[in-house]
VEXDREN-2710 file (C-alpha; in Angstrom, 1 decimal):
% VEXDREN-2710
k/r/px/py/pz
1/UNK/133.1/88.9/153.1
2/UNK/133.5/90.4/149.7
3/UNK/133.3/88.0/146.7
4/UNK/135.5/88.5/143.7
5/UNK/133.8/89.0/140.3
6/UNK/134.3/86.3/137.7
7/UNK/135.0/86.7/134.0
8/UNK/133.4/83.8/132.1
9/UNK/134.9/83.1/128.7
10/UNK/132.9/81.0/126.2
11/UNK/135.3/79.2/123.9
12/UNK/134.3/77.3/120.8
13/UNK/133.4/77.3/117.1
14/UNK/130.2/78.7/115.6
15/UNK/127.1/76.7/116.4
16/UNK/128.5/74.8/119.4
17/UNK/126.3/76.4/122.0
18/UNK/128.4/79.3/123.3
19/UNK/125.6/81.8/123.3
20/UNK/123.2/79.4/124.9
21/UNK/125.8/78.8/127.7
22/UNK/126.5/82.6/128.0
23/UNK/122.7/83.2/128.4
24/UNK/122.6/80.5/131.1
25/UNK/125.5/82.0/133.0
26/UNK/123.9/85.5/132.6
27/UNK/120.7/84.3/134.2
28/UNK/122.3/82.2/136.9
29/UNK/124.9/84.7/138.0
30/UNK/123.3/88.1/137.1
31/UNK/126.3/88.6/134.8
32/UNK/126.8/91.1/132.1
33/UNK/126.7/89.1/128.9
34/UNK/128.7/90.5/126.0
35/UNK/127.8/88.7/122.8
36/UNK/129.8/90.1/119.8
37/UNK/127.5/88.7/117.1
38/UNK/124.5/90.6/118.5
39/UNK/126.4/93.9/118.3
40/UNK/127.8/93.3/114.9
41/UNK/124.4/92.3/113.5
42/UNK/122.8/95.4/115.0
43/UNK/125.5/97.7/113.6
44/UNK/126.2/96.0/110.2
45/UNK/123.2/93.8/109.3
46/UNK/124.1/91.2/106.8
47/UNK/127.8/92.3/106.5
48/UNK/130.3/90.9/108.9
49/UNK/133.4/93.0/108.3
50/UNK/136.5/91.6/110.0
51/UNK/138.1/94.9/110.9
52/UNK/134.8/96.2/112.4
53/UNK/134.4/92.9/114.3
54/UNK/137.7/93.2/116.0
55/UNK/136.8/96.8/117.1
56/UNK/133.4/95.7/118.4
57/UNK/135.1/92.9/120.4
58/UNK/137.6/95.4/121.8
59/UNK/135.0/97.9/122.8
60/UNK/133.0/95.1/124.5
61/UNK/136.1/93.9/126.3
62/UNK/136.7/97.3/127.7
63/UNK/133.1/97.5/129.0
64/UNK/133.5/94.0/130.5
65/UNK/136.8/94.9/132.2
66/UNK/135.2/98.0/133.7
67/UNK/132.3/95.9/134.9
68/UNK/134.7/93.6/136.6
69/UNK/136.3/96.6/138.3
70/UNK/132.9/97.5/139.6
71/UNK/132.4/94.0/141.0
72/UNK/130.0/92.5/138.4
73/UNK/130.4/89.1/136.8
74/UNK/130.9/89.2/133.0
75/UNK/130.4/86.7/130.2
76/UNK/132.5/87.2/127.0
77/UNK/130.8/85.3/124.2
78/UNK/133.2/85.6/121.2
79/UNK/134.6/82.2/120.5
80/UNK/138.2/83.1/121.6
81/UNK/139.8/80.5/119.3
82/UNK/143.4/81.5/120.1
83/UNK/145.3/80.8/123.3
84/UNK/146.7/84.3/123.1
85/UNK/143.2/85.8/123.2
86/UNK/142.3/83.8/126.2
87/UNK/145.7/84.5/127.9
88/UNK/145.2/88.3/127.4
89/UNK/141.8/88.2/128.9
90/UNK/142.9/85.9/131.8
91/UNK/145.7/88.3/132.6
92/UNK/143.4/91.4/132.3
93/UNK/140.9/89.8/134.7
94/UNK/143.7/88.8/137.2
95/UNK/145.0/92.4/137.0
96/UNK/141.5/93.5/138.2
97/UNK/141.3/91.0/141.0
98/UNK/138.7/88.8/139.1
99/UNK/138.5/85.1/138.8
100/UNK/138.3/83.5/135.3
101/UNK/136.3/80.5/134.2
102/UNK/136.6/79.1/130.6
103/UNK/133.7/77.2/129.2
104/UNK/134.8/75.2/126.1
105/UNK/132.0/73.9/123.9
106/UNK/132.7/71.5/121.0
107/UNK/130.5/69.3/118.7
108/UNK/131.1/66.9/115.9
109/UNK/131.1/68.8/112.6
110/UNK/127.8/67.2/111.4
111/UNK/126.0/68.4/114.5
112/UNK/127.6/71.8/114.3
113/UNK/126.4/72.1/110.6
114/UNK/122.9/70.9/111.6
115/UNK/122.6/73.5/114.3
116/UNK/124.0/76.3/112.1
117/UNK/121.5/75.5/109.3
118/UNK/118.6/75.4/111.8
119/UNK/119.7/78.8/113.3
120/UNK/120.0/80.3/109.8
121/UNK/116.5/79.1/108.9
122/UNK/114.8/79.9/112.2
123/UNK/116.7/83.0/113.3
124/UNK/118.4/84.5/110.2
125/UNK/118.7/87.9/112.0
126/UNK/121.1/86.3/114.5
127/UNK/123.7/84.8/112.2
128/UNK/125.5/84.7/108.9
129/UNK/125.7/81.9/106.4
130/UNK/128.9/79.8/106.9
131/UNK/130.2/77.4/104.3
132/UNK/131.6/74.0/105.1
133/UNK/135.0/75.2/103.9
134/UNK/134.9/78.1/106.4
135/UNK/133.9/75.8/109.2
136/UNK/136.8/73.4/108.3
137/UNK/139.3/76.2/108.1
138/UNK/138.1/77.6/111.5
139/UNK/138.3/74.2/113.1
140/UNK/141.9/73.8/111.9
141/UNK/142.7/77.3/113.3
142/UNK/141.2/76.6/116.7
143/UNK/143.6/76.3/119.7
144/UNK/141.7/73.9/121.9
145/UNK/142.1/74.9/125.5
146/UNK/144.3/72.7/127.6
147/UNK/143.0/70.9/130.7
148/UNK/145.1/73.3/132.8
149/UNK/143.5/76.4/131.0
150/UNK/140.0/74.9/131.7
151/UNK/140.8/74.2/135.3
152/UNK/142.5/77.5/135.9
153/UNK/145.6/75.8/137.1
154/UNK/147.9/76.7/134.2
155/UNK/149.8/80.0/134.5
156/UNK/149.2/82.6/131.8
157/UNK/151.9/82.5/129.2
158/UNK/154.3/85.4/128.6
159/UNK/153.0/87.8/125.9
160/UNK/154.0/87.1/122.3
161/UNK/157.3/88.4/121.0
162/UNK/157.1/92.1/120.3
163/UNK/154.7/92.9/123.1
164/UNK/155.9/93.9/126.6
165/UNK/152.6/93.2/128.2
166/UNK/149.3/91.4/127.6
167/UNK/147.6/94.8/127.7
168/UNK/149.7/95.9/124.7
169/UNK/148.9/92.7/122.8
170/UNK/145.2/93.1/123.7
171/UNK/145.0/96.6/122.3
172/UNK/146.8/95.5/119.2
173/UNK/144.5/92.5/118.7
174/UNK/141.3/94.5/119.5
175/UNK/142.0/98.0/118.1
176/UNK/140.1/101.0/119.4
177/UNK/138.8/102.1/116.0
178/UNK/138.2/100.9/112.4
179/UNK/140.9/101.6/109.9
END
């Protein structure tokens, strides 16, 4: 009997425990963990350029999809705040015969702030400073996964207008190069 690989998606705002959960899954499942912040920090140091971040995410997604094709479990540790991002990855995994599990992590804002401050003090090489205003704006922008998304029972939506497929949308969202 052959088992199908699983794509694990950690979903949540900064400081909610996504990377801790991703590391746990990595260890328990011998999964390939793709943590965007580690790559952006290694490549850009204290800068966090949005256009480069999207490219790094896109390159990691391509690696993760190839790993699924090869039969490995994969953990994508990006946040994935939009339903469209999650839908594109759910469809890409399904197209490769893989299962998908969403892991949504949330905390009250005061605990999130406390964790971020502690991480910035204890492990400044792993993070960037985030203002309360940024955290509030990001929380307002977050599409919280539905119960059906989390359970894997809700069908993937159709691609957004202007995109014939989720692959086309994914390549637009996560471009192959900067600029």
